[in-house]
C-alpha positions as CSV (number, residue, x, y, z in Angstrom):
1,M,139.5,63.3,129.5
2,E,142.7,61.9,127.9
3,T,142.8,58.8,125.6
4,I,145.9,56.8,125.2
5,P,147.7,57.2,122.3
6,A,146.7,57.6,118.6
7,R,148.9,54.6,117.6
8,R,146.2,52.3,118.8
9,E,143.9,50.4,116.4
10,D,140.2,51.1,116.4
11,T,139.4,50.4,120.0
12,G,135.7,50.4,119.5
13,A,136.0,47.6,117.0
14,A,138.4,45.7,119.3
15,A,136.1,46.0,122.3
16,A,133.1,44.9,120.2
17,R,134.5,41.4,120.0
18,G,133.5,39.1,122.9
19,K,132.7,40.1,126.5
20,R,133.7,43.4,128.0
21,A,134.9,44.6,131.4
22,L,135.6,48.1,132.5
23,L,138.7,48.1,134.7
24,I,139.0,51.1,137.1
25,A,142.6,51.6,138.4
26,Y,144.2,54.7,139.6
27,H,147.7,53.2,139.3
28,Y,148.3,52.2,135.7
29,P,151.3,52.9,133.3
30,P,153.1,55.2,133.1
31,C,152.6,55.4,136.9
32,Q,155.6,54.3,139.0
33,E,154.3,55.4,142.4
34,S,153.1,52.0,143.5
35,S,153.7,48.4,142.5
36,G,149.9,48.0,142.3
37,Y,150.0,49.2,138.7
38,L,151.5,45.8,137.8
39,R,148.3,44.0,138.9
40,A,146.0,46.2,136.8
41,L,148.4,46.1,133.8
42,A,148.6,42.3,133.9
43,F,144.9,41.8,134.0
44,S,144.5,44.1,131.1
45,R,147.1,42.1,129.2
46,Y,145.9,38.6,130.0
47,L,142.1,38.8,130.3
48,P,141.6,38.7,126.5
49,R,143.1,35.2,126.5
50,F,140.1,34.1,128.6
51,G,137.4,35.7,126.5
52,W,137.2,39.2,128.1
53,N,138.1,42.4,126.4
54,P,139.1,45.1,129.0
55,V,138.6,48.8,128.8
56,V,140.7,50.8,131.3
57,L,139.6,53.9,133.2
58,T,142.6,55.4,135.0
59,A,143.9,58.8,136.1
60,S,145.5,61.5,134.1
61,E,149.3,61.2,133.9
62,R,149.7,64.6,135.7
63,A,148.3,62.9,138.8
64,Y,151.5,60.8,139.2
65,S,154.7,62.1,140.9
66,K,156.8,59.3,139.2
67,V,156.3,58.0,135.7
68,D,158.0,55.8,133.2
69,P,156.6,56.3,129.7
70,K,158.3,53.1,128.5
71,Q,155.8,51.1,130.7
72,C,153.0,52.3,128.3
73,E,154.6,50.1,125.6
74,R,153.4,47.1,127.6
75,I,149.7,48.0,127.2
76,P,148.2,45.9,124.4
77,K,147.2,47.9,121.3
78,T,143.7,46.6,121.5
79,V,143.0,47.8,125.0
80,P,141.3,51.2,125.2
81,V,142.7,53.3,128.0
82,V,141.0,56.5,129.0
83,R,142.5,58.9,131.6
84,A,140.2,61.1,133.7
85,F,141.1,64.2,135.5
86,A,142.8,63.6,138.9
87,R,145.3,65.3,141.1
88,D,147.2,64.2,144.2
89,A,146.3,66.6,147.0
90,R,149.8,66.5,148.6
91,E,151.7,66.8,145.3
92,H,149.5,69.3,143.4
93,L,147.1,71.0,145.9
94,S,149.4,71.7,148.8
95,I,151.9,74.2,150.1
96,S,155.0,72.4,151.5
97,H,153.0,69.2,151.3
98,K,150.4,70.6,153.6
99,Y,146.8,70.8,152.3
100,P,143.3,71.2,153.7
101,S,142.2,67.9,155.3
102,L,139.0,67.9,153.2
103,L,141.1,67.3,150.1
104,G,142.3,64.0,151.6
105,V,138.9,62.5,152.0
106,P,138.7,59.6,151.5
107,D,142.3,59.7,150.2
108,R,144.6,62.2,148.4
109,C,143.3,61.4,145.0
110,S,139.6,62.1,145.8
111,S,139.5,64.6,142.9
112,W,139.5,61.5,140.6
113,W,135.9,60.8,141.5
114,L,134.9,64.1,140.0
115,G,136.7,63.3,136.8
116,A,136.2,59.6,136.5
117,T,132.5,59.3,137.2
118,P,131.2,61.1,134.1
119,V,133.9,59.5,132.0
120,G,133.0,56.1,133.4
121,L,129.3,56.7,132.4
122,S,130.4,57.6,128.9
123,L,132.5,54.4,128.6
124,I,129.6,52.3,129.9
125,R,127.3,53.8,127.3
126,R,129.9,53.2,124.5
127,Y,131.2,49.8,125.4
128,R,128.3,48.3,127.4
129,P,130.5,46.2,129.7
130,Q,129.0,43.2,131.5
131,V,131.0,43.9,134.6
132,L,133.1,46.6,136.4
133,W,136.3,45.9,138.3
134,A,137.9,48.4,140.6
135,T,141.2,48.1,142.5
136,Q,142.8,49.7,145.6
137,P,144.9,51.0,147.3
138,N,142.7,54.1,146.8
139,P,139.2,53.9,148.3
140,T,138.2,56.5,145.7
141,A,138.4,53.7,143.1
142,F,135.6,51.9,145.0
143,W,133.7,55.1,145.4
144,I,133.7,55.6,141.6
145,A,132.7,51.9,140.9
146,H,129.9,52.0,143.5
147,T,128.6,55.3,142.0
148,L,128.7,53.8,138.5
149,H,127.0,50.6,139.7
150,R,124.2,52.7,141.3
151,L,123.7,54.8,138.2
152,T,123.8,51.9,135.6
153,G,123.1,48.6,137.5
154,V,126.3,47.1,136.0
155,P,127.6,44.6,138.6
156,W,131.1,45.1,140.0
157,I,134.0,43.4,141.6
158,A,135.9,45.2,144.4
159,D,139.6,44.2,144.3
160,F,140.5,45.1,147.9
161,R,143.9,43.3,147.7
162,D,144.5,44.4,151.3
163,P,142.1,46.0,153.8
164,I,141.0,49.6,153.2
165,G,143.2,52.1,155.1
166,E,142.1,54.6,157.8
167,G,142.8,57.8,155.9
168,D,144.8,60.7,157.1
169,S,142.2,62.3,159.4
170,R,139.2,61.3,161.5
171,L,136.9,62.5,158.8
172,A,138.8,60.5,156.2
173,A,138.6,57.4,158.4
174,R,134.8,57.8,158.8
175,V,134.4,58.2,155.0
176,C,136.7,55.2,154.4
177,H,134.5,53.1,156.7
178,W,131.4,54.3,154.9
179,I,132.9,53.3,151.5
180,E,134.0,50.0,152.9
181,R,130.5,49.1,154.0
182,K,128.9,50.3,150.8
183,T,131.5,48.3,148.9
184,V,130.9,45.0,150.6
185,S,127.1,45.4,150.4
186,S,127.0,46.4,146.7
187,C,129.8,44.5,145.0
188,S,129.2,41.0,143.5
189,R,132.6,39.8,144.7
190,A,135.2,41.2,147.1
191,V,138.7,40.0,146.2
192,F,141.7,39.8,148.5
193,T,145.3,38.7,148.0
194,A,145.5,36.7,151.2
195,E,143.2,34.5,153.2
196,G,143.7,36.4,156.5
197,A,142.4,39.6,155.0
198,A,139.3,37.9,153.5
199,A,138.7,36.1,156.9
200,A,138.9,39.4,158.7
201,Y,136.2,41.0,156.5
202,A,134.0,37.9,156.7
203,A,134.2,38.3,160.5
204,R,133.5,42.0,160.4
205,F,130.5,41.6,158.0
206,P,128.8,38.4,159.0
207,E,125.6,39.5,157.2
208,I,127.4,39.3,153.8
209,P,127.1,35.9,152.0
210,A,130.2,33.8,152.3
211,D,130.6,33.3,148.6
212,R,131.2,37.1,148.1
213,W,134.8,36.7,149.6
214,T,137.4,35.3,147.3
215,I,141.2,35.2,146.9
216,I,143.3,36.1,143.9
217,S,146.9,36.4,145.0
218,N,149.4,38.8,143.7
219,G,152.1,37.3,141.5
220,Y,154.7,37.9,138.9
221,D,154.5,38.4,135.2
222,E,156.7,36.0,133.3
223,A,157.1,38.6,130.5
224,D,159.1,40.8,133.0
225,F,161.7,38.0,133.3
226,D,162.2,37.2,129.7
227,F,165.6,38.8,129.6
228,I,166.9,37.6,132.9
229,E,168.2,34.2,133.6
230,G,171.2,32.9,135.5
231,D,172.6,30.5,138.0
232,M,173.2,31.4,141.6
233,P,176.2,33.8,141.8
234,A,179.4,32.3,143.1
235,S,179.9,33.6,146.6
236,A,183.4,32.2,147.5
237,G,185.9,34.8,148.5
238,R,183.6,37.8,148.6
239,P,180.9,39.2,150.9
240,L,177.4,37.9,150.4
241,R,174.9,40.4,149.1
242,L,171.4,40.3,150.7
243,I,168.6,42.4,149.3
244,H,165.4,43.8,150.7
245,S,163.5,45.5,147.9
246,G,160.8,48.0,148.8
247,A,159.5,50.3,151.5
248,L,160.0,50.0,155.2
249,Y,157.7,51.6,157.8
250,P,157.4,51.5,161.5
251,E,153.8,50.2,161.5
252,G,154.4,47.0,159.6
253,R,158.0,46.6,158.4
254,D,160.0,47.8,161.3
255,P,163.7,46.8,160.8
256,R,164.9,47.9,164.3
257,A,165.1,44.4,165.7
258,L,167.1,43.3,162.7
259,F,169.4,46.2,163.2
260,T,169.8,45.2,166.8
261,A,170.6,41.7,165.8
262,I,173.2,42.8,163.3
263,C,174.8,45.1,165.9
264,R,175.1,42.2,168.4
265,L,176.6,39.9,165.7
266,K,179.1,42.6,164.8
267,Q,180.1,43.2,168.4
268,S,180.6,39.5,169.0
269,G,182.7,39.1,165.9
270,Q,180.3,36.8,164.1
271,L,179.4,39.2,161.3
272,S,181.3,41.9,159.5
273,S,181.1,43.7,156.1
274,N,183.7,41.1,154.9
275,E,181.1,38.4,155.4
276,A,177.9,40.1,154.1
277,T,176.3,43.4,153.1
278,I,172.5,43.9,153.4
279,V,171.0,46.4,150.9
280,F,167.7,48.0,151.5
281,R,166.5,49.3,148.1
282,A,164.0,52.1,148.1
283,A,163.3,51.8,151.8
284,G,161.9,55.4,152.2
285,S,162.6,57.6,155.2
286,E,166.3,57.2,154.6
287,G,167.3,59.9,157.0
288,Y,165.6,58.2,159.9
289,Y,167.0,54.8,159.1
290,R,170.5,56.1,158.4
291,E,170.5,57.6,161.8
292,L,169.6,54.2,163.3
293,L,172.4,52.6,161.4
294,E,174.9,55.1,162.6
295,Q,173.8,54.7,166.2
296,A,174.1,50.9,166.0
297,D,177.5,51.2,164.2
298,I,176.4,48.9,161.3
299,A,176.4,51.4,158.4
300,D,179.3,49.3,156.9
301,I,177.1,46.2,156.8
302,V,173.6,47.7,156.1
303,Q,173.3,50.0,153.1
304,L,170.4,52.2,152.0
305,R,170.0,52.6,148.2
306,P,167.6,54.7,146.2
307,S,164.8,53.4,144.0
308,I,165.7,52.2,140.5
309,P,163.5,51.3,137.5
310,Y,161.5,48.1,137.8
311,K,163.5,46.0,135.4
312,Q,166.7,47.0,137.1
313,A,165.2,46.1,140.4
314,L,164.4,42.6,139.1
315,A,167.9,42.2,137.7
316,E,169.2,43.1,141.2
317,L,167.2,40.2,142.7
318,F,168.9,37.8,140.3
319,A,172.3,39.1,141.2
320,A,171.7,38.7,144.9
321,D,172.9,35.8,147.1
322,G,169.8,36.0,149.2
323,L,166.6,38.1,149.7
324,L,164.9,39.5,152.8
325,V,161.2,39.9,153.5
326,L,159.9,42.0,156.4
327,Q,156.2,41.9,157.2
328,G,155.1,42.8,160.7
329,G,152.5,41.1,162.9
330,I,149.8,43.7,162.4
331,H,149.9,42.7,158.7
332,S,149.9,39.0,159.4
333,G,146.8,38.6,157.2
334,Q,148.6,40.1,154.2
335,I,151.3,39.0,151.8
336,P,153.7,41.5,150.2
337,A,153.6,41.4,146.4
338,K,157.3,41.2,146.2
339,I,157.6,37.7,147.5
340,Y,156.3,36.3,144.2
341,E,159.0,38.1,142.3
342,Y,161.5,36.8,144.9
343,M,160.3,33.3,144.3
344,R,160.6,33.6,140.6
345,S,164.2,34.8,140.9
346,R,165.0,31.4,142.5
347,R,167.1,32.9,145.2
348,P,167.1,31.9,148.9
349,I,164.6,33.9,151.0
350,M,164.7,34.8,154.6
351,A,161.5,36.2,156.2
352,L,161.1,38.3,159.3
353,T,157.4,38.0,159.9
354,D,154.7,36.4,162.1
355,P,155.4,32.6,161.9
356,A,151.7,32.0,162.0
357,G,150.8,34.6,159.4
358,N,149.9,34.4,155.7
359,T,153.4,35.5,154.5
360,A,155.1,32.7,156.5
361,Q,152.6,30.2,155.2
362,A,153.0,31.2,151.6
363,L,156.8,30.8,151.9
364,R,156.5,27.4,153.6
365,D,154.1,26.3,150.9
366,A,156.9,27.1,148.4
367,G,159.5,25.1,150.5
368,L,161.1,28.1,152.2
369,N,161.5,27.8,156.0
370,T,164.0,30.5,157.1
371,I,161.5,32.5,159.1
372,A,162.0,34.5,162.3
373,P,159.6,36.9,164.2
374,I,160.3,40.5,163.1
375,D,160.5,41.9,166.6
376,R,162.8,39.3,168.3
377,A,166.5,40.3,167.8
378,N,167.9,37.1,169.3
379,E,165.9,34.8,167.0
380,I,166.7,37.0,164.1
381,A,170.5,36.8,164.8
382,V,170.4,33.0,164.9
383,A,168.3,32.8,161.7
384,L,170.5,35.2,159.9
385,M,173.7,33.4,160.6
386,N,172.1,30.1,159.7
387,F,170.8,31.6,156.4
388,I,174.3,32.9,155.6
389,A,175.9,29.5,156.4
390,K,173.5,27.7,154.1
391,I,174.1,30.1,151.3
392,R,177.9,29.6,151.7
393,A,177.4,25.8,151.7
394,G,175.1,25.9,148.7
395,E,172.3,24.4,150.8
396,A,169.9,27.3,151.0
397,A,166.4,26.4,149.6
398,V,164.7,28.2,146.8
399,A,161.1,28.2,145.8
400,S,159.8,25.1,144.2
401,D,158.8,25.1,140.5
402,A,155.3,24.3,141.4
403,A,155.0,27.3,143.7
404,I,156.4,29.6,141.1
405,A,154.0,28.3,138.4
406,R,151.0,28.9,140.7
407,H,151.7,32.5,141.1
408,T,151.9,33.9,137.6
409,R,149.8,36.9,136.9
410,E,148.3,35.1,133.9
411,A,146.9,32.5,136.3
412,G,145.4,35.4,138.3
413,A,143.8,36.8,135.2
414,R,142.3,33.3,134.6
415,Q,140.7,33.4,138.0
416,L,139.4,36.9,137.5
417,A,137.9,35.9,134.1
418,R,136.1,33.0,135.9
419,L,134.6,35.5,138.3
420,F,133.5,37.7,135.4
421,D,131.9,34.6,133.8
422,E,130.0,33.8,137.0
423,I,128.7,37.3,137.4
424,A,127.6,37.6,133.8
425,A,125.8,34.2,134.1
426,D,124.1,35.4,137.3
427,Q,122.9,38.6,135.4
428,L,121.5,36.5,132.5
429,E,119.7,34.2,134.9
430,A,118.3,37.2,136.8
431,A,117.2,38.8,133.6
432,A,115.5,35.6,132.4
433,G,113.7,35.3,135.7
434,G,112.3,38.8,135.2
435,Y,110.2,37.9,132.1
């Protein structure tokens, strides 16, 4: 067990004030593997403003393949952070990234259950939290919270965010489904980031009370933007720079129709690198996508760039002329977290997504209507040229101030605190009824 660092004040005294919640999150600073750490970090930062003192149970730093120690400076000094043993099966227990399938059940960080369960029991005895909160994308986090709930009776909230994945094998899929069912039946609330995901679970588990499903969207943290401000960059006389920030993947963010659209526009003389460049930042699978760009002869227009530190990535959004979102139809009930940072940057946004899905609806609610289906090259080509023309003319819409304000992570923490309050009140009522 590792505690975070000695510079902190007496965490026991800090946690003794007010109500307490144990937050269980695999991704937490200094982790840089997933943007999911931002949600857990923000809740640990802002919950005390609403009367709840968090204690964080996370993974040992050695479990992460990418870290940024500077991110730990953002953790409040009054928040106890305890790191339990964990290893990533692919990174630490494999040969050439090949490992026994059992080590990936239910996910690659299943070893965390062994380390975090006894540590969690110790934290519950010490801090006596009124509620537990566990967040994905690792089903192991739910497995830990369910185990602690069964052993202690402390109620818990399952922060699904998005639906549980299928795992990397048939056995992993079966275990994931088992954890999923145990989670929805034992948690006090199941939280999702989009209405479509919550509705899908309500349909799959009709026996679960309707008030168990709730929405707390992803968002942005205003503190991340305190050093960035600026007007729209002047675009006259230079190529426009359009940015897509984050991973691409065939199952949900397939850029091939976009590549086809750009190829056709280039061949017809409507688009060249003198007019615009499109940058995919940290797309992943660069070899595969680079080959597609070469085959389509658009490598001069579309550029693949490696990942950069988070704050630099935010600064890049502010320097862009426009931003791209890709979200495939199979994920129409989900909303990528990046769009809230996109909105906050106050740059024009073009989305390739299901026009009837949650991502499209979130953008329309913010006053953004440049949307085309991700798999229809002809419609993408028309939308892209219109998007470029509106940016050139200074007529491209940006997110409304009201939409930006709705999606701060502080607002999300306020919603979570209300859920904590409801659950704590339910527990008191149940205890009173027992006498």
